[in-house]
C-alpha positions in Angstrom: -19.4 37.1 -3.4 -20.9 36.6 0.1 -22.1 33.0 0.8 -25.7 33.2 1.9 -27.3 30.1 0.6 -25.9 26.7 1.8 -27.3 23.4 0.7 -26.7 19.8 1.9 -27.5 17.3 -0.8 -28.5 14.0 0.8 -30.0 13.0 4.2 -29.2 10.1 6.3 -26.9 10.3 9.3 -24.2 12.2 7.4 -26.5 14.8 5.9 -28.4 15.5 9.1 -25.2 15.6 11.2 -23.9 18.2 8.8 -27.2 20.1 9.0 -27.0 20.3 12.8 -23.3 21.3 12.8 -23.8 24.0 10.1 -27.2 25.1 11.3 -25.9 25.7 14.8 -22.6 27.4 13.6 -24.4 29.7 11.2 -27.5 30.4 13.3 -26.0 33.8 14.5 -26.4 35.2 10.9 -29.9 35.8 9.8 -28.7 36.4 6.2 -27.4 32.8 5.8 -29.8 29.9 5.2 -29.1 26.2 5.4 -31.2 23.8 3.3 -31.1 20.0 3.0 -32.3 18.3 -0.2 -33.4 14.7 0.4 -34.7 12.4 -2.3 -37.8 10.4 -1.4 -36.6 7.8 -3.9 -33.3 6.8 -2.4 -33.3 4.6 0.7 -30.5 5.1 3.3 -27.7 2.5 3.5 -28.4 2.2 7.2 -25.3 0.1 8.1 -23.6 2.3 10.7 -25.1 1.5 14.1 -22.1 2.0 16.3 -20.5 5.2 17.5 -17.5 6.4 19.5 -17.5 8.5 22.8 -17.1 11.8 20.9 -20.8 11.6 19.8 -21.9 12.4 23.4 -20.3 15.8 23.1 -21.8 16.3 19.7 -25.4 15.4 20.7 -25.1 17.6 23.8 -23.9 20.5 21.8 -27.0 20.2 19.5 -29.2 20.4 22.6 -30.6 16.9 22.1 -31.8 15.2 25.3 -30.0 12.0 26.0 -33.2 10.5 27.4 -35.1 11.4 24.2 -32.3 10.0 22.1 -32.2 6.7 24.0 -36.0 6.3 24.0 -36.5 7.1 20.3 -33.5 5.5 18.6 -33.5 2.0 20.2 -30.2 3.0 21.9 -28.0 0.7 23.9 -24.7 1.7 25.6 -21.4 0.8 24.0 -18.4 0.7 26.3 -16.0 -1.3 24.2 -15.5 -3.4 21.1 -14.9 -7.0 22.1 -12.6 -8.7 19.6 -13.0 -12.5 19.4 -10.7 -14.9 17.6 -8.5 -12.2 16.2 -5.5 -14.3 17.4 -4.5 -17.8 16.6 -6.8 -20.3 18.2 -4.1 -23.0 18.7 -1.9 -20.5 20.5 -4.5 -18.5 22.4 -7.5 -20.8 22.6 -10.9 -21.0 21.0 -12.9 -17.8 21.4 -9.8 -15.8 22.6 -10.7 -12.2 23.0 -9.7 -8.7 24.2 -11.5 -5.4 24.7 -10.8 -2.1 23.1 -12.3 -0.1 26.0 -13.6 3.4 26.1 -12.2 4.4 29.5 -8.6 5.7 29.6 -6.1 3.1 30.7 -4.8 3.5 34.2 -7.0 6.5 35.0 -6.6 6.2 38.8 -2.9 7.1 38.9 0.2 5.3 37.8 0.5 4.1 34.2 0.3 0.3 34.5 1.6 -0.5 30.9 5.2 -1.0 32.0 3.9 -3.0 35.0 1.8 -5.3 32.7 4.6 -5.8 30.3 6.9 -7.0 33.1 4.5 -8.6 35.5 1.0 -9.3 34.0 0.1 -12.2 36.4 -1.7 -13.8 33.5 -4.1 -10.9 33.2 -5.2 -9.5 29.9 -4.0 -5.9 29.4 -7.4 -4.3 29.5 -8.3 -6.2 32.6 -5.2 -5.0 34.4 -5.3 -1.3 33.4 -9.0 -0.6 33.4 -12.0 -1.3 35.7 -14.2 -1.2 32.6 -13.1 -4.6 31.4 -14.8 -6.3 34.4 -17.9 -4.2 34.0 -18.2 -5.2 30.3 -17.8 -8.9 31.1 -20.5 -8.6 33.8 -22.9 -6.8 31.4 -23.0 -3.7 33.5 -24.2 -0.3 32.4 -21.7 2.6 32.4 -23.8 4.8 34.7 -26.8 4.8 37.0 -30.3 6.2 36.6 -29.3 9.2 38.8 -26.3 10.1 36.7 -26.9 13.2 34.7 -27.3 13.1 30.9 -24.1 12.6 28.9 -22.1 11.9 32.1 -20.9 8.4 33.1 -19.1 6.5 35.7 -17.3 4.8 32.8 -16.7 6.0 29.3 -19.3 5.1 26.7 -20.8 5.6 23.3 -23.9 4.1 21.8 -25.4 1.5 19.5 -28.4 2.9 17.6 -31.0 2.5 14.9 -29.5 4.5 12.1 -32.8 5.3 10.4 -34.4 6.6 13.6 -31.2 8.5 14.5 -31.3 10.3 11.2 -35.0 11.2 11.8 -34.1 12.6 15.3 -31.3 14.7 13.9 -33.6 16.0 11.2 -36.2 17.1 13.6 -33.6 18.8 15.7 -32.0 20.7 12.8 -35.3 21.8 11.4 -36.8 22.9 14.8 -33.8 24.3 16.6 -31.6 25.6 13.8 -34.2 26.5 11.1 -32.7 24.2 8.5 -35.0 24.0 5.5 -35.9 20.4 4.4 -36.4 20.1 0.7 -37.8 16.9 -0.7 -36.6 16.5 -4.2 -34.5 14.3 -6.5 -31.4 15.8 -8.0 -31.2 14.9 -11.7 -28.3 17.0 -12.9 -25.5 19.4 -11.6 -24.8 22.5 -13.5 -21.3 24.0 -13.5 -20.0 27.5 -14.1 -17.2 28.3 -16.5 -14.6 28.2 -13.7 -15.7 24.7 -12.7 -17.7 25.6 -9.6 -21.3 24.3 -9.0 -23.8 26.8 -10.3 -27.1 25.0 -9.6 -28.9 21.7 -9.2 -31.6 20.4 -11.5 -34.3 18.5 -9.7 -37.2 16.3 -10.9 -39.8 18.0 -8.6 -38.7 21.6 -8.3 -36.6 22.4 -11.4 -33.5 24.5 -11.0 -32.3 25.3 -7.5 -29.3 27.7 -7.0 -27.1 28.0 -4.0 -23.8 29.5 -3.1 -22.2 26.5 -1.3 -22.8 22.8 -1.6 -22.3 19.9 0.8 -22.2 16.5 -0.9 -23.8 13.8 1.4 -25.0 11.6 -1.5 -23.3 8.5 -0.3 -21.2 6.1 -2.4 -22.5 7.8 -5.6 -20.8 11.1 -4.7 -23.1 12.9 -7.2 -21.5 16.3 -6.7 -17.8 15.9 -5.8 -17.2 12.7 -7.7 -19.5 12.7 -10.7 -20.0 16.4 -11.4 -16.7 17.8 -10.3 -14.8 14.7 -11.2 -12.6 14.5 -8.2 -10.8 11.1 -8.4 -11.4 8.2 -6.0 -8.2 6.8 -4.3 -8.6 3.1 -3.7 -7.1 1.5 -0.6 -7.8 -2.1 -1.6 -4.0 -2.9 -1.4 -4.0 -2.0 2.3 -7.5 -3.0 3.4 -8.6 -6.3 1.8 -12.2 -6.5 3.1 -14.6 -5.3 0.4 -18.0 -6.9 0.9 -20.6 -7.4 3.7 -23.8 -9.4 4.2 -26.1 -7.6 6.6 -29.2 -8.8 8.5 -31.4 -7.8 11.4 -32.0 -10.5 13.9 -35.1 -10.3 16.2 -34.5 -10.6 20.0 -36.6 -11.2 23.1 -37.5 -8.5 25.6 -35.6 -10.2 28.4 -32.5 -11.1 26.4 -29.2 -9.9 27.8 -27.7 -6.9 26.0 -23.9 -6.8 25.9 -22.6 -3.3 26.6 -20.1 -3.6 23.7 -19.9 -4.3 20.0 -18.9 -7.9 19.3 -16.4 -8.3 16.5 -15.6 -11.9 15.7 -12.9 -12.7 13.2 -13.3 -15.5 10.6 -11.0 -16.9 7.9 -11.6 -14.0 5.4 -12.8 -11.1 7.6 -14.9 -10.5 10.6 -18.6 -10.3 11.9 -20.1 -7.4 13.7 -22.9 -8.1 16.2 -24.6 -5.1 17.7 -27.5 -5.5 20.2 -30.2 -2.9 20.2 -33.2 -3.0 22.6 -35.3 -5.1 20.2 -33.0 -6.7 17.7 -29.4 -7.4 16.7 -27.7 -5.8 13.7 -25.3 -8.4 12.3 -22.9 -8.0 9.4 -20.6 -10.6 7.9 -17.6 -8.6 6.5 -15.3 -10.4 4.1 -12.9 -10.2 1.1 -14.6 -11.6 -2.0 -11.1 -12.2 -3.3 -10.6 -14.7 -0.5 -14.1 -16.1 0.0 -17.1 -16.6 -2.4 -20.5 -15.1 -1.7 -21.9 -18.5 -1.3 -19.4 -19.5 1.3 -20.0 -16.2 3.1 -23.7 -17.0 3.3 -23.0 -20.5 4.7 -20.7 -19.1 7.4 -23.2 -16.4 8.4 -25.8 -19.1 8.6 -23.5 -21.0 10.9 -22.8 -17.9 13.1 -26.6 -17.4 13.4 -26.9 -21.1 14.5 -28.6 -22.2 11.3 -30.6 -19.0 10.6 -33.7 -20.4 12.3 -35.8 -17.3 11.4 -34.9 -17.8 7.7 -33.7 -14.3 7.4 -32.7 -12.8 4.1 -29.2 -11.3 3.9 -28.5 -8.1 2.0 -25.2 -7.8 0.3 -23.3 -4.4 0.4 -20.3 -4.0 -1.8 -17.7 -1.8 -0.2 -15.8 0.7 -2.3 -12.8 1.0 -0.1 -10.9 4.3 -0.2 -11.6 8.0 -0.3 -11.7 11.0 -2.6 -8.4 12.5 -3.7 -9.8 15.8 -2.3 -12.7 16.4 0.1 -13.3 20.0 -0.8 -13.1 21.4 -4.4 -14.2 24.9 -5.2 -17.6 25.5 -3.6 -18.3 21.9 -2.7 -17.4 19.8 0.3 -18.1 16.1 0.7 -19.0 14.4 3.9 -19.9 10.8 5.0 -19.8 8.1 2.3 -19.3 10.7 -0.4 -15.9 11.3 1.1 -15.0 7.7 1.3 -15.6 4.4 3.0 -13.7 1.8 5.0 -15.0 -1.3 6.6 -17.1 -0.5 9.7 -14.4 -1.7 12.1 -14.2 0.8 15.0 -17.2 2.8 13.8 -15.0 4.9 11.5 -17.8 6.2 9.2 -19.8 8.1 11.8 -16.5 9.1 13.5 -15.0 10.7 10.4 -18.4 12.3 9.4 -18.8 14.0 12.8 -15.2 15.1 12.8 -15.3 16.5 9.3 -18.7 18.3 9.8 -17.5 19.9 13.0 -14.2 20.9 11.5 -16.0 22.5 8.5 -18.6 24.3 10.7 -15.8 25.7 12.9 -14.5 27.8 10.1 -17.1 28.0 7.4 -16.3 30.5 4.5 -18.1 33.8 4.7 -17.4 34.6 1.0 -16.0 33.0 -2.1 -12.7 34.8 -1.5 -12.2 32.7 1.7 -12.6 29.4 -0.1 -9.1 28.7 -1.5 -7.4 29.0 1.9 -10.0 27.1 3.8 -10.2 24.4 1.0 -6.4 23.8 1.3 -6.6 23.6 5.1 -9.6 21.2 5.1 -8.0 18.9 2.5 -4.7 18.7 4.4 -6.4 17.9 7.7 -8.9 15.4 6.3 -6.3 13.7 4.2 -4.1 13.2 7.3 -7.1 12.0 9.4 -8.1 9.5 6.7 -4.6 8.1 6.4 -4.2 7.6 10.1 -7.6 5.9 10.4 -6.6 3.5 7.6 -3.4 2.8 9.6 -5.5 2.0 12.7 -7.9 -0.3 10.9 -4.9 -2.0 9.2 -3.3 -2.5 12.6 -6.0 -5.0 13.7 -4.9 -7.3 10.8 -1.2 -6.8 10.8 -0.9 -7.5 14.5 -2.8 -10.8 14.3 -0.8 -14.0 14.5 -3.5 -16.0 12.6 -2.0 -17.9 9.7 -4.9 -20.2 9.0 -5.9 -18.7 5.6 -4.4 -16.7 2.8 -6.4 -13.7 3.9 -4.5 -13.4 7.1 -1.2 -14.1 5.4 -1.9 -11.4 2.8 -2.7 -8.9 5.5 0.8 -9.2 7.0 2.7 -8.5 3.7 4.8 -5.5 4.2 3.6 -3.8 1.0 0.1 -3.6 2.5 1.3 -1.6 5.5 2.0 2.1 5.2 5.5 3.5 6.0 4.1 5.5 8.9 2.5 2.5 10.6 5.7 0.4 9.9 7.9 3.1 11.5 5.6 3.2 14.5 5.5 -0.5 15.0 9.3 -0.6 14.8 9.5 2.1 17.5 7.0 0.3 19.7 9.1 -2.9 19.6 11.6 -0.9 21.7 9.4 1.4 23.7 5.7 1.3 24.5 3.6 4.1 23.0 3.8 7.5 24.5 1.4 10.5 24.2 4.1 12.3 22.3 3.9 9.8 19.5 0.5 11.3 18.6 1.4 14.9 18.0 -1.8 16.3 16.4 -5.4 16.4 17.5 -6.3 15.5 13.9 -5.3 11.9 14.6 -8.8 10.7 15.6 -7.5 7.4 17.1 -5.1 8.3 19.9 -2.6 6.9 22.4 -5.1 5.0 24.5 -6.7 3.4 21.5 -3.3 2.1 20.3 -2.4 0.8 23.8 -5.6 -1.3 24.0 -5.1 -2.8 20.5 -1.3 -3.4 20.7 -1.3 -5.1 24.0 -4.7 -6.7 23.7 -3.1 -8.6 20.8 0.1 -9.2 22.8 2.5 -7.0 20.8 6.0 -7.7 21.8 7.7 -4.6 23.3 11.2 -4.8 24.9 10.7 -5.0 28.7 11.2 -1.7 30.4 13.4 -1.5 33.5 11.2 -0.8 36.6 12.4 1.1 39.5 11.5 0.0 43.0 9.5 3.2 43.5 7.5 2.7 40.3 6.9 -1.0 41.1 5.6 -0.1 44.5 3.2 2.6 43.2 2.1 0.3 40.4 1.3 -2.5 42.8 -0.8 -0.1 44.9 -2.6 1.3 41.9 -3.4 -2.2 40.6 -4.7 -3.3 44.0 -6.8 -0.2 44.3 -8.2 -0.6 40.7 -9.2 -4.2 41.4 -11.2 -3.1 44.5 -12.9 -0.3 42.5 -13.8 -2.9 39.8 -15.4 -5.1 42.4 -17.3 -2.1 43.9 -18.6 -1.1 40.5 -19.8 -4.6 39.7 -21.9 -4.4 42.9 -23.1 -0.8 42.4 -23.7 -0.4 38.6 -27.0 -1.7 37.2 -27.4 -4.4 34.6 -27.3 -2.9 31.1 -30.9 -3.8 30.2 -32.1 -2.8 33.7 -30.8 0.7 33.2 -32.3 1.0 29.7 -35.7 0.0 31.1 -35.4 2.6 33.8 -34.5 5.3 31.4 -37.5 4.5 29.3 -39.7 4.7 32.4 -38.2 7.5 34.4 -35.6 9.3 32.2 -32.2 10.6 33.2 -31.5 13.8 35.1 -31.2 16.8 32.7 -27.9 18.6 32.5 
């Protein structure tokens, strides 16, 4: 059977990202239609407001103007995640911090990791190996108004208004790729005798039949989880955080906008703080096995300096883990329907974009293609999920905090995977090399691990430096420092650039 009718069930960021990826990939074939069914009765979760640099390539490939995106989605630039108090305060000081930067380390020449390990001159790792550290600390933008769209002097991603982003993606998919937008509420899923999905029953339009189904129904996983009964694999023994209190905090027009996500650790989790152009999105993430909801509210009040606006917090329970399979018969899950981890490192949008692109790259033309592609997709996504879990876990296992049971429990060996344990053992002897990450399906790579390991002062045996390497490293370090000073003079203030983009726009590509 030829696959001619494809449907995405569920909107939001996940659904409309999928609609653009599939709409574009299948637009060459006039016989194939892509529809998206969105219920008017189900509000989006709207938590994910941070992205990673890959999203620039994605949006550009969809033909979305970066200027329009920035203007319509309350966008700010994200060059880093600044981690505060993830290390012991007595040992490293109150408000100790490090940056997970988006520029590659040591991009001007010699790798400075060995140099930093031996001779760091009291500098933080990120500050020694990247000019972006200084730019972030000075609230600089990653580019100038004359820099073309999606290009940057420094690496960057975005903070955004998730609801407005979904709307922009929807308009693009409908207008550019002819995706049909169906407003209806799915009430039942009908199966064939062989266990595939036959049709959807809707409240407004009755029975709707398609050939292939994409489940973007969020935590409910209406198709893959409920109808097809694919089990959910919990990861609560590895990742202990399972709850969040979220709130939107109003800001003033002239408030500084940090060009990074702020991630501040507390005794049972951490707080995200994302500045958009007109508000801050704040989330208090915690383990309710280590902290009560009432205590979490008190601590969020304290973080917000007494909550002077008397804002109401919304609690979001986190079902931590992922589906045992991500593709079963004629159904693929994406977004929260695949699974969910705490929003550290913007993993949700990252995995959604990765999975949707991977699916679109080799979409089945007929039912006969499904078994092979299903096996391939499940293998790749299973590996990607496990390595993302490792990377999130690394933040906790590296910490030397011992001020609460939460941090002690996170360092127990039975909460750390064998793969991550083996890597950490290796990296005690040798600093990470690119060869340690042997597949492109590992969405956090060599540079991400370097920033995290050495931002948190991981102890690696000191490498022996040759006189030639030391000389080159000294020259590179001196040159990088001068570049950092020049950029701080040349790059505009973050809010200044955003105001100019709204007024003048960026150069088209």
